[in-house]
C-alpha atoms as a printed R data frame, in Angstrom:
    type eleno elety resid chain resno       x      y       z
1   ATOM     1    CA   MET     A     1  -0.027 -0.011   0.184
2   ATOM     2    CA   ARG     A     2   1.424  3.672  -1.036
3   ATOM     3    CA   ILE     A     3   0.946  6.113   1.840
4   ATOM     4    CA   SER     A     4   2.355  9.245   2.509
5   ATOM     5    CA   PRO     A     5   4.124  9.679   5.648
6   ATOM     6    CA   SER     A     6   1.511 12.513   7.049
7   ATOM     7    CA   ALA     A     7  -1.156 10.387   5.827
8   ATOM     8    CA   ARG     A     8  -0.352  7.119   8.423
9   ATOM     9    CA   LEU     A     9   0.415  9.154  11.175
10  ATOM    10    CA   LEU     A    10  -3.063 11.070  10.964
11  ATOM    11    CA   ALA     A    11  -4.542  7.724  10.114
12  ATOM    12    CA   ALA     A    12  -3.289  6.123  13.649
13  ATOM    13    CA   GLU     A    13  -4.607  9.210  15.365
14  ATOM    14    CA   LYS     A    14  -7.929  9.013  14.170
15  ATOM    15    CA   GLY     A    15  -8.164  5.548  14.296
16  ATOM    16    CA   ILE     A    16  -8.595  4.622  10.591
17  ATOM    17    CA   ASP     A    17  -8.090  0.929   8.690
18  ATOM    18    CA   LEU     A    18  -5.843  2.205   5.871
19  ATOM    19    CA   ALA     A    19  -7.321 -0.780   3.965
20  ATOM    20    CA   SER     A    20 -10.813  1.312   3.890
21  ATOM    21    CA   ILE     A    21  -9.244  4.220   2.413
22  ATOM    22    CA   ARG     A    22  -9.177  4.565  -1.421
23  ATOM    23    CA   GLY     A    23  -6.138  7.019  -2.137
24  ATOM    24    CA   THR     A    24  -6.522 10.048  -4.571
25  ATOM    25    CA   GLY     A    25  -2.964 10.591  -5.235
26  ATOM    26    CA   PRO     A    26  -0.257  9.909  -7.840
27  ATOM    27    CA   ASN     A    27  -0.595  5.894  -8.634
28  ATOM    28    CA   GLY     A    28  -3.125  5.911  -5.786
29  ATOM    29    CA   ARG     A    29  -1.093  6.757  -3.008
30  ATOM    30    CA   ILE     A    30  -2.813  7.917   0.121
31  ATOM    31    CA   VAL     A    31  -2.228 11.695   0.714
32  ATOM    32    CA   ARG     A    32  -3.158 13.542   3.945
33  ATOM    33    CA   ALA     A    33  -6.591 14.566   2.100
34  ATOM    34    CA   ASP     A    34  -7.797 11.432   2.005
35  ATOM    35    CA   ILE     A    35  -7.696 10.473   5.683
36  ATOM    36    CA   GLU     A    36  -8.791 14.170   6.739
37  ATOM    37    CA   GLY     A    37 -12.368 13.252   4.640
38  ATOM    38    CA   ALA     A    38 -12.447 10.181   6.049
39  ATOM    39    CA   PRO     A    39 -14.742  9.572   9.502
40  ATOM    40    CA   SER     A    40 -12.765  8.042  12.639
41  ATOM    41    CA   VAL     A    41 -13.425  4.725  13.670
42  ATOM    42    CA   VAL     A    42 -13.547  5.427  17.326
43  ATOM    43    CA   PRO     A    43 -12.556  8.890  19.216
44  ATOM    44    CA   PRO     A    44  -9.052  9.565  19.027
45  ATOM    45    CA   SER     A    45  -9.034  9.182  22.725
46  ATOM    46    CA   SER     A    46  -9.534  5.751  22.654
47  ATOM    47    CA   VAL     A    47  -7.253  4.684  20.403
48  ATOM    48    CA   ALA     A    48  -4.125  3.165  21.661
49  ATOM    49    CA   GLN     A    49  -0.715  4.824  21.013
50  ATOM    50    CA   PRO     A    50   0.764  3.697  17.708
51  ATOM    51    CA   SER     A    51   4.243  1.891  18.104
52  ATOM    52    CA   VAL     A    52   6.441  4.006  17.476
53  ATOM    53    CA   ALA     A    53  10.429  3.418  16.674
54  ATOM    54    CA   ILE     A    54  12.741  6.025  16.906
55  ATOM    55    CA   ALA     A    55  15.905  5.598  15.110
56  ATOM    56    CA   VAL     A    56  17.952  8.558  13.104
57  ATOM    57    CA   PRO     A    57  17.773  7.310   9.255
58  ATOM    58    CA   ALA     A    58  21.230  5.926   8.073
59  ATOM    59    CA   ALA     A    59  22.525  8.263   6.015
60  ATOM    60    CA   SER     A    60  23.214  6.718   2.687
61  ATOM    61    CA   HIS     A    61  21.448  5.676  -0.333
62  ATOM    62    CA   SER     A    62  21.091  1.930  -1.514
63  ATOM    63    CA   GLY     A    63  24.864  1.716  -0.022
64  ATOM    64    CA   ASP     A    64  26.325  4.871  -1.502
65  ATOM    65    CA   ARG     A    65  27.762  6.990   1.313
66  ATOM    66    CA   VAL     A    66  26.563 10.511   1.994
67  ATOM    67    CA   LYS     A    67  29.403 13.194   1.313
68  ATOM    68    CA   ALA     A    68  29.101 15.548   4.225
69  ATOM    69    CA   SER     A    69  31.541 18.053   6.202
70  ATOM    70    CA   PRO     A    70  31.897 16.694   9.792
71  ATOM    71    CA   LEU     A    71  30.402 19.743  11.029
72  ATOM    72    CA   ALA     A    72  27.317 19.225   8.817
73  ATOM    73    CA   LYS     A    73  27.165 15.347   9.976
74  ATOM    74    CA   ARG     A    74  27.279 16.603  13.700
75  ATOM    75    CA   ILE     A    75  24.357 19.025  13.124
76  ATOM    76    CA   ALA     A    76  22.704 16.753  11.503
77  ATOM    77    CA   THR     A    77  23.024 14.433  14.586
78  ATOM    78    CA   GLU     A    78  22.320 16.856  16.838
79  ATOM    79    CA   LYS     A    79  18.776 17.675  15.114
80  ATOM    80    CA   GLY     A    80  17.844 13.892  13.774
81  ATOM    81    CA   ILE     A    81  18.214 14.953  10.601
82  ATOM    82    CA   ASP     A    82  18.588 12.291   7.925
83  ATOM    83    CA   LEU     A    83  21.585 13.632   5.656
84  ATOM    84    CA   THR     A    84  19.951 11.477   2.459
85  ATOM    85    CA   LEU     A    85  17.135 13.964   2.273
86  ATOM    86    CA   VAL     A    86  19.367 17.033   2.359
87  ATOM    87    CA   THR     A    87  20.534 18.177  -1.119
88  ATOM    88    CA   GLY     A    88  24.240 19.196  -0.848
89  ATOM    89    CA   THR     A    89  25.331 22.799  -2.272
90  ATOM    90    CA   GLY     A    90  29.346 22.066  -1.790
91  ATOM    91    CA   PRO     A    91  31.887 20.360  -3.905
92  ATOM    92    CA   ASN     A    92  30.578 17.403  -5.873
93  ATOM    93    CA   GLY     A    93  27.430 17.980  -4.004
94  ATOM    94    CA   ARG     A    94  28.958 17.810  -0.813
95  ATOM    95    CA   ILE     A    95  26.625 18.617   2.180
96  ATOM    96    CA   VAL     A    96  27.836 21.831   4.154
97  ATOM    97    CA   LYS     A    97  26.629 23.272   7.602
98  ATOM    98    CA   GLU     A    98  24.264 25.545   5.439
99  ATOM    99    CA   ASP     A    99  22.523 22.946   3.704
100 ATOM   100    CA   VAL     A   100  22.085 21.031   7.173
101 ATOM   101    CA   GLU     A   101  20.862 24.715   8.896
102 ATOM   102    CA   ALA     A   102  18.684 25.302   5.519
103 ATOM   103    CA   PHE     A   103  16.787 22.057   5.639
104 ATOM   104    CA   SER     A   104  16.437 22.412   9.207
105 ATOM   105    CA   GLY     A   105  15.155 25.395   9.255
106 ATOM   106    CA   ALA     A   106  12.369 24.838   6.370
107 ATOM   107    CA   GLY     A   107   9.722 23.375   8.407
108 ATOM   108    CA   ARG     A   108  11.005 19.995   8.969
109 ATOM   109    CA   SER     A   109  10.548 19.095  12.572
110 ATOM   110    CA   PRO     A   110  13.667 16.973  14.145
111 ATOM   111    CA   ALA     A   111  13.062 13.249  14.893
112 ATOM   112    CA   PRO     A   112  12.449 12.565  18.348
113 ATOM   113    CA   SER     A   113  14.790 11.103  20.622
114 ATOM   114    CA   THR     A   114  13.962  7.625  22.505
115 ATOM   115    CA   ALA     A   115  14.303  9.607  25.911
116 ATOM   116    CA   MET     A   116  11.422 11.137  25.330
117 ATOM   117    CA   ASP     A   117   9.388  7.917  26.132
118 ATOM   118    CA   PRO     A   118  10.480  4.572  26.314
119 ATOM   119    CA   GLY     A   119   6.920  3.294  25.557
120 ATOM   120    CA   LEU     A   120   6.628  5.196  22.228
121 ATOM   121    CA   ARG     A   121   8.629  3.672  19.122
122 ATOM   122    CA   ARG     A   122   8.115  5.242  15.833
123 ATOM   123    CA   GLU     A   123   8.587  2.863  12.529
124 ATOM   124    CA   ALA     A   124  11.133  4.961  10.292
125 ATOM   125    CA   PRO     A   125   8.797  5.891   7.157
126 ATOM   126    CA   ALA     A   126   9.240  3.877   4.134
127 ATOM   127    CA   ALA     A   127  11.578  5.546   1.368
128 ATOM   128    CA   ASP     A   128   9.812  8.785   0.140
129 ATOM   129    CA   SER     A   129   9.610  8.368  -3.714
130 ATOM   130    CA   ARG     A   130   8.364 12.257  -4.278
131 ATOM   131    CA   PRO     A   131  11.000 14.932  -5.256
132 ATOM   132    CA   SER     A   132  12.763 16.725  -3.289
133 ATOM   133    CA   THR     A   133  13.755 20.495  -3.535
134 ATOM   134    CA   GLY     A   134  17.045 22.451  -2.998
135 ATOM   135    CA   SER     A   135  16.065 23.206   0.616
136 ATOM   136    CA   GLY     A   136  15.323 19.867   1.327
137 ATOM   137    CA   LEU     A   137  11.513 20.452   0.919
138 ATOM   138    CA   THR     A   138   9.692 17.121  -0.040
139 ATOM   139    CA   VAL     A   139   7.309 17.716  -2.891
140 ATOM   140    CA   ASP     A   140   3.796 16.280  -2.684
141 ATOM   141    CA   GLY     A   141   1.248 16.807  -5.723
142 ATOM   142    CA   GLY     A   142  -1.840 15.906  -4.197
143 ATOM   143    CA   ASN     A   143  -4.026 15.531  -6.381
144 ATOM   144    CA   ILE     A   144  -2.974 18.144  -8.448
145 ATOM   145    CA   PRO     A   145  -2.248 16.602 -12.255
146 ATOM   146    CA   HIS     A   146   1.728 16.464 -12.607
147 ATOM   147    CA   GLU     A   147   4.696 14.965 -13.963
148 ATOM   148    CA   VAL     A   148   8.048 14.769 -12.464
149 ATOM   149    CA   VAL     A   149  10.756 15.602 -14.612
150 ATOM   150    CA   LYS     A   150  14.120 14.715 -14.068
151 ATOM   151    CA   LEU     A   151  16.813 17.521 -14.172
152 ATOM   152    CA   SER     A   152  19.452 17.649 -17.163
153 ATOM   153    CA   ASN     A   153  22.856 17.928 -15.924
154 ATOM   154    CA   MET     A   154  23.029 21.763 -17.533
155 ATOM   155    CA   ARG     A   155  19.906 22.346 -15.039
156 ATOM   156    CA   LYS     A   156  21.652 21.203 -12.033
157 ATOM   157    CA   THR     A   157  24.712 22.701 -13.244
158 ATOM   158    CA   ILE     A   158  22.980 26.242 -13.121
159 ATOM   159    CA   ALA     A   159  21.052 25.662 -10.139
160 ATOM   160    CA   ARG     A   160  24.053 24.742  -8.127
161 ATOM   161    CA   ARG     A   161  26.340 27.405  -9.249
162 ATOM   162    CA   LEU     A   162  23.695 30.663  -8.580
163 ATOM   163    CA   THR     A   163  22.999 29.117  -5.632
164 ATOM   164    CA   GLU     A   164  26.506 29.104  -4.342
165 ATOM   165    CA   SER     A   165  26.581 32.966  -6.205
166 ATOM   166    CA   LYS     A   166  23.245 34.284  -4.042
167 ATOM   167    CA   GLN     A   167  24.868 31.914  -0.789
168 ATOM   168    CA   GLN     A   168  28.104 33.213  -0.858
169 ATOM   169    CA   VAL     A   169  28.865 36.381  -3.274
170 ATOM   170    CA   PRO     A   170  27.691 39.635  -1.521
171 ATOM   171    CA   HIS     A   171  25.561 41.491  -4.522
172 ATOM   172    CA   ILE     A   172  25.472 44.778  -4.745
173 ATOM   173    CA   TYR     A   173  22.872 46.644  -7.800
174 ATOM   174    CA   LEU     A   174  23.439 49.849  -9.652
175 ATOM   175    CA   THR     A   175  20.672 51.048 -12.167
176 ATOM   176    CA   VAL     A   176  21.139 54.096 -14.634
177 ATOM   177    CA   ASP     A   177  18.844 55.511 -17.255
178 ATOM   178    CA   VAL     A   178  20.385 55.277 -20.695
179 ATOM   179    CA   ARG     A   179  18.887 57.009 -23.860
180 ATOM   180    CA   LEU     A   180  19.442 54.735 -27.058
181 ATOM   181    CA   ASP     A   181  18.260 57.548 -29.909
182 ATOM   182    CA   ALA     A   182  21.976 58.446 -30.809
183 ATOM   183    CA   LEU     A   183  23.040 54.545 -30.797
184 ATOM   184    CA   LEU     A   184  19.951 53.719 -32.535
185 ATOM   185    CA   LYS     A   185  20.401 56.029 -35.569
186 ATOM   186    CA   LEU     A   186  24.153 55.377 -35.787
187 ATOM   187    CA   ARG     A   187  23.337 51.381 -35.288
188 ATOM   188    CA   GLY     A   188  20.597 51.961 -39.030
189 ATOM   189    CA   GLU     A   189  23.497 54.062 -40.505
190 ATOM   190    CA   LEU     A   190  25.941 51.221 -40.043
191 ATOM   191    CA   ASN     A   191  23.424 48.549 -41.484
192 ATOM   192    CA   ALA     A   192  22.797 50.274 -44.214
193 ATOM   193    CA   SER     A   193  26.224 50.397 -45.542
194 ATOM   194    CA   LEU     A   194  27.156 46.998 -44.015
195 ATOM   195    CA   GLU     A   195  24.088 45.483 -46.172
196 ATOM   196    CA   PRO     A   196  26.175 44.759 -48.733
197 ATOM   197    CA   ARG     A   197  28.065 42.045 -46.605
198 ATOM   198    CA   GLY     A   198  25.135 40.299 -45.205
199 ATOM   199    CA   ILE     A   199  25.812 42.087 -41.577
200 ATOM   200    CA   LYS     A   200  23.199 43.332 -39.243
201 ATOM   201    CA   LEU     A   201  23.984 44.686 -36.100
202 ATOM   202    CA   SER     A   202  21.689 44.476 -33.247
203 ATOM   203    CA   VAL     A   203  21.756 46.927 -30.412
204 ATOM   204    CA   ASN     A   204  23.199 44.123 -27.896
205 ATOM   205    CA   ASP     A   205  26.320 44.082 -30.668
206 ATOM   206    CA   MET     A   206  26.878 47.559 -29.396
207 ATOM   207    CA   LEU     A   207  26.120 47.179 -26.020
208 ATOM   208    CA   ILE     A   208  28.728 44.354 -26.046
209 ATOM   209    CA   LYS     A   209  30.758 46.766 -27.137
210 ATOM   210    CA   ALA     A   210  29.983 49.269 -24.734
211 ATOM   211    CA   LEU     A   211  30.649 47.194 -22.179
212 ATOM   212    CA   GLY     A   212  33.948 45.879 -23.198
213 ATOM   213    CA   LEU     A   213  35.367 49.610 -23.300
214 ATOM   214    CA   ALA     A   214  33.791 50.583 -20.329
215 ATOM   215    CA   LEU     A   215  35.716 47.646 -18.391
216 ATOM   216    CA   ILE     A   216  39.003 48.695 -19.887
217 ATOM   217    CA   GLN     A   217  38.187 52.235 -18.706
218 ATOM   218    CA   VAL     A   218  37.530 51.220 -15.309
219 ATOM   219    CA   PRO     A   219  40.055 48.086 -14.677
220 ATOM   220    CA   LYS     A   220  38.942 48.097 -11.040
221 ATOM   221    CA   CYS     A   221  35.885 46.329 -11.987
222 ATOM   222    CA   ASN     A   222  37.477 43.949 -14.790
223 ATOM   223    CA   VAL     A   223  38.356 41.731 -11.851
224 ATOM   224    CA   SER     A   224  38.203 38.316  -9.954
225 ATOM   225    CA   PHE     A   225  37.808 37.800  -6.273
226 ATOM   226    CA   ALA     A   226  39.987 34.656  -5.367
227 ATOM   227    CA   GLY     A   227  40.088 34.587  -1.554
228 ATOM   228    CA   ASP     A   228  43.310 36.519  -0.579
229 ATOM   229    CA   ASN     A   229  43.913 38.027  -4.163
230 ATOM   230    CA   MET     A   230  42.184 39.665  -7.080
231 ATOM   231    CA   LEU     A   231  42.743 39.229 -10.313
232 ATOM   232    CA   GLN     A   232  43.009 41.889 -12.231
233 ATOM   233    CA   TYR     A   233  42.180 41.550 -15.999
234 ATOM   234    CA   SER     A   234  44.248 43.701 -19.015
235 ATOM   235    CA   ARG     A   235  41.624 42.414 -21.594
236 ATOM   236    CA   ALA     A   236  37.642 42.342 -21.467
237 ATOM   237    CA   ASP     A   237  36.176 39.205 -22.809
238 ATOM   238    CA   ILE     A   238  32.660 39.249 -22.288
239 ATOM   239    CA   SER     A   239  29.924 36.545 -21.478
240 ATOM   240    CA   VAL     A   240  26.719 36.590 -23.619
241 ATOM   241    CA   ALA     A   241  24.055 34.728 -21.853
242 ATOM   242    CA   VAL     A   242  22.088 32.430 -24.275
243 ATOM   243    CA   SER     A   243  19.228 31.070 -23.550
244 ATOM   244    CA   VAL     A   244  19.234 27.433 -25.060
245 ATOM   245    CA   PRO     A   245  16.370 24.617 -24.903
246 ATOM   246    CA   THR     A   246  18.167 22.753 -21.926
247 ATOM   247    CA   GLY     A   247  18.989 26.073 -19.754
248 ATOM   248    CA   LEU     A   248  21.118 28.911 -20.261
249 ATOM   249    CA   ILE     A   249  24.840 28.893 -21.576
250 ATOM   250    CA   THR     A   250  27.143 32.029 -22.046
251 ATOM   251    CA   PRO     A   251  29.126 32.231 -25.373
252 ATOM   252    CA   ILE     A   252  32.228 34.267 -24.973
253 ATOM   253    CA   VAL     A   253  33.281 37.495 -27.217
254 ATOM   254    CA   THR     A   254  36.902 37.333 -26.501
255 ATOM   255    CA   ASP     A   255  38.936 40.858 -26.371
256 ATOM   256    CA   ALA     A   256  35.283 43.045 -27.318
257 ATOM   257    CA   ALA     A   257  36.979 46.280 -26.587
258 ATOM   258    CA   ASN     A   258  38.955 45.973 -29.280
259 ATOM   259    CA   LYS     A   259  36.903 44.047 -31.867
260 ATOM   260    CA   SER     A   260  34.739 45.782 -34.761
261 ATOM   261    CA   LEU     A   261  30.836 45.942 -34.228
262 ATOM   262    CA   SER     A   262  30.930 43.769 -37.400
263 ATOM   263    CA   LYS     A   263  33.250 41.262 -35.572
264 ATOM   264    CA   ILE     A   264  31.283 41.154 -32.829
265 ATOM   265    CA   SER     A   265  27.987 40.529 -34.771
266 ATOM   266    CA   THR     A   266  29.177 37.646 -37.103
267 ATOM   267    CA   GLU     A   267  30.797 35.911 -34.129
268 ATOM   268    CA   ILE     A   268  28.351 36.303 -31.691
269 ATOM   269    CA   ALA     A   269  25.746 35.032 -34.157
270 ATOM   270    CA   GLU     A   270  27.739 32.237 -35.102
271 ATOM   271    CA   LEU     A   271  28.156 31.309 -31.235
272 ATOM   272    CA   ALA     A   272  24.783 31.602 -30.099
273 ATOM   273    CA   ALA     A   273  23.613 29.304 -32.819
274 ATOM   274    CA   ARG     A   274  26.311 26.619 -32.410
275 ATOM   275    CA   ALA     A   275  25.340 26.904 -28.242
276 ATOM   276    CA   LYS     A   276  21.814 25.724 -29.358
277 ATOM   277    CA   GLU     A   277  23.142 23.273 -31.476
278 ATOM   278    CA   GLY     A   278  25.017 21.669 -28.432
279 ATOM   279    CA   LYS     A   279  28.497 22.376 -30.160
280 ATOM   280    CA   LEU     A   280  30.500 24.964 -28.664
281 ATOM   281    CA   GLN     A   281  33.407 23.772 -26.918
282 ATOM   282    CA   PRO     A   282  34.271 24.319 -23.253
283 ATOM   283    CA   HIS     A   283  36.559 27.039 -24.028
284 ATOM   284    CA   GLU     A   284  34.239 28.980 -25.484
285 ATOM   285    CA   TYR     A   285  31.503 29.658 -22.858
286 ATOM   286    CA   GLN     A   286  33.774 28.899 -19.704
287 ATOM   287    CA   GLY     A   287  35.610 32.034 -18.438
288 ATOM   288    CA   GLY     A   288  35.071 35.425 -19.384
289 ATOM   289    CA   THR     A   289  35.442 38.365 -17.042
290 ATOM   290    CA   ALA     A   290  32.198 39.810 -17.284
291 ATOM   291    CA   SER     A   291  28.536 39.407 -18.100
292 ATOM   292    CA   ILE     A   292  25.896 41.270 -20.127
293 ATOM   293    CA   SER     A   293  22.188 39.769 -19.792
294 ATOM   294    CA   ASN     A   294  19.727 41.834 -22.091
295 ATOM   295    CA   MET     A   295  16.062 40.532 -21.856
296 ATOM   296    CA   GLY     A   296  15.155 43.846 -23.340
297 ATOM   297    CA   MET     A   297  13.461 41.520 -26.649
298 ATOM   298    CA   MET     A   298  10.898 40.277 -24.176
299 ATOM   299    CA   GLY     A   299   9.931 43.544 -22.779
300 ATOM   300    CA   ILE     A   300  11.356 43.284 -19.433
301 ATOM   301    CA   LYS     A   301  11.963 46.880 -18.437
302 ATOM   302    CA   GLN     A   302  14.599 46.480 -15.761
303 ATOM   303    CA   PHE     A   303  15.651 43.227 -13.550
304 ATOM   304    CA   GLU     A   304  18.734 42.411 -11.583
305 ATOM   305    CA   ALA     A   305  21.144 39.408 -12.674
306 ATOM   306    CA   VAL     A   306  22.860 36.894 -10.823
307 ATOM   307    CA   ILE     A   307  26.510 37.187 -10.653
308 ATOM   308    CA   ASN     A   308  28.359 34.323 -12.328
309 ATOM   309    CA   PRO     A   309  31.396 33.289 -10.748
310 ATOM   310    CA   PRO     A   310  33.962 33.677 -10.769
311 ATOM   311    CA   GLN     A   311  33.197 36.891 -12.507
312 ATOM   312    CA   ALA     A   312  32.712 40.121 -10.147
313 ATOM   313    CA   MET     A   313  30.147 41.741 -12.594
314 ATOM   314    CA   ILE     A   314  27.373 40.903 -14.777
315 ATOM   315    CA   MET     A   315  25.084 43.709 -16.828
316 ATOM   316    CA   ALA     A   316  21.291 43.514 -16.901
317 ATOM   317    CA   ILE     A   317  19.759 45.307 -20.039
318 ATOM   318    CA   GLY     A   318  16.330 46.252 -20.198
319 ATOM   319    CA   ALA     A   319  13.779 46.941 -22.888
320 ATOM   320    CA   GLY     A   320  14.132 50.038 -24.744
321 ATOM   321    CA   GLU     A   321  11.039 52.462 -24.488
322 ATOM   322    CA   LYS     A   322   9.534 55.710 -25.065
323 ATOM   323    CA   ARG     A   323   9.535 57.817 -22.080
324 ATOM   324    CA   PRO     A   324   9.477 61.276 -20.834
325 ATOM   325    CA   TYR     A   325  13.067 62.172 -20.530
326 ATOM   326    CA   ILE     A   326  15.044 65.852 -20.101
327 ATOM   327    CA   VAL     A   327  16.856 66.721 -23.314
328 ATOM   328    CA   ASP     A   328  18.843 70.087 -23.145
329 ATOM   329    CA   ASP     A   329  17.231 71.474 -20.022
330 ATOM   330    CA   ALA     A   330  13.347 70.264 -21.802
331 ATOM   331    CA   LEU     A   331  10.812 67.760 -21.267
332 ATOM   332    CA   ALA     A   332  10.528 65.538 -24.271
333 ATOM   333    CA   ILE     A   333   9.899 62.097 -25.571
334 ATOM   334    CA   ALA     A   334  12.931 59.883 -25.427
335 ATOM   335    CA   THR     A   335  13.765 56.355 -26.131
336 ATOM   336    CA   VAL     A   336  15.217 55.226 -22.806
337 ATOM   337    CA   MET     A   337  16.428 51.640 -21.239
338 ATOM   338    CA   SER     A   338  16.859 50.772 -17.746
339 ATOM   339    CA   ALA     A   339  20.576 48.799 -17.416
340 ATOM   340    CA   THR     A   340  21.503 47.315 -13.835
341 ATOM   341    CA   GLY     A   341  24.653 46.438 -12.966
342 ATOM   342    CA   SER     A   342  25.038 43.642 -10.385
343 ATOM   343    CA   PHE     A   343  29.076 43.874  -8.666
344 ATOM   344    CA   ASP     A   344  30.653 41.610  -6.174
345 ATOM   345    CA   HIS     A   345  30.835 43.929  -3.155
346 ATOM   346    CA   ARG     A   346  34.044 41.799  -2.115
347 ATOM   347    CA   ALA     A   347  35.876 42.744  -4.918
348 ATOM   348    CA   ILE     A   348  34.315 46.186  -6.540
349 ATOM   349    CA   ASP     A   349  33.347 48.915  -4.346
350 ATOM   350    CA   GLY     A   350  30.493 51.133  -4.946
351 ATOM   351    CA   ALA     A   351  31.887 54.016  -6.130
352 ATOM   352    CA   ASP     A   352  34.041 51.895  -8.551
353 ATOM   353    CA   GLY     A   353  30.883 50.124  -9.772
354 ATOM   354    CA   ALA     A   354  29.033 53.482 -10.401
355 ATOM   355    CA   GLN     A   355  31.868 54.537 -12.387
356 ATOM   356    CA   LEU     A   356  31.838 52.011 -14.584
357 ATOM   357    CA   MET     A   357  28.293 52.444 -15.315
358 ATOM   358    CA   LYS     A   358  28.451 55.999 -15.434
359 ATOM   359    CA   VAL     A   359  31.143 55.237 -18.584
360 ATOM   360    CA   PHE     A   360  29.193 52.859 -19.646
361 ATOM   361    CA   LYS     A   361  26.130 54.958 -20.253
362 ATOM   362    CA   GLU     A   362  28.085 57.574 -22.151
363 ATOM   363    CA   LEU     A   363  29.191 55.157 -24.182
364 ATOM   364    CA   VAL     A   364  26.458 54.177 -25.129
365 ATOM   365    CA   GLU     A   365  24.380 58.050 -25.547
366 ATOM   366    CA   LYS     A   366  27.667 59.040 -27.245
367 ATOM   367    CA   PRO     A   367  28.120 56.165 -29.316
368 ATOM   368    CA   LEU     A   368  30.736 57.162 -32.136
369 ATOM   369    CA   GLY     A   369  33.100 56.061 -29.432
370 ATOM   370    CA   LEU     A   370  31.937 52.648 -30.695
371 ATOM   371    CA   VAL     A   371  33.663 52.669 -33.789
372 ATOM   372    CA   ALA     A   372  36.516 54.906 -33.137
């Protein structure tokens, strides 16, 4: 008989014979809602206390040893937490202290100790086949139609790296509004001249160039935090976020500051096409000194992107839209976009991040510098 642990416990409390219950969960599984809707056979007060055996479940799955730090194991033992239910975010999936504490604080009650009442023994629930979230919470679909989708290796990597980034990297966010009218005018003129060569520049191509130049002009932002050291880069390699069917990948435009706009355009088009076909080589998407993520084409006005370690910054680009704007001390309508830089505050001070955003804005609003 398939039954969730919470349904089993409630049935025991209400004195309900599980054999008489018809499960409405996945594959006929009995869930808590089935028990709550069933009448008690006898008043709960007259039901003999269920036999409960308390034992901290062994920290293994099918004989495999759980990878966990000594401190994580000690905390798990103290709190009565089954380490096989905890998702590790450390190197190679190793369970660390923060994982156990996050699991404990997510609503799980620690397993009671046998010293509480020698007469009570709680049977360890059978291994739960329901999918588990990153916080250790088990998902119960209940009566909601659903399917379990196995994570791809790419999605697992994305989940691990972004979790590590938000847990370990102190983010600071800086936003500027950038007028695009001059850049759009220049883009139109350049595309007219490049048409015989079959090249069509996108706004993103020009923003990649602007970010590359800004990083060279503000070298304190072209860095990586490395413990007791700082890596100071002399070249701006821009990782460009590209959505693919299995997730997100970031092909790299190397030395973006010193490449022509036409070269950046053809290169990123070729990289993006091969990324969607899964044909990129590791060196083409691993590395980079900073990233750019553009969701403006999807109508997103503004957002804050998560830093991709070991990089120390990422630029989030919103949609260009008509807005009231002060032009030459007079209110006018201009095409404006919001750009938000996310900076690793361990490596980049707010003033330096602000300087980078200022230079980026100036390069976009006076775009002839992108072709000089």
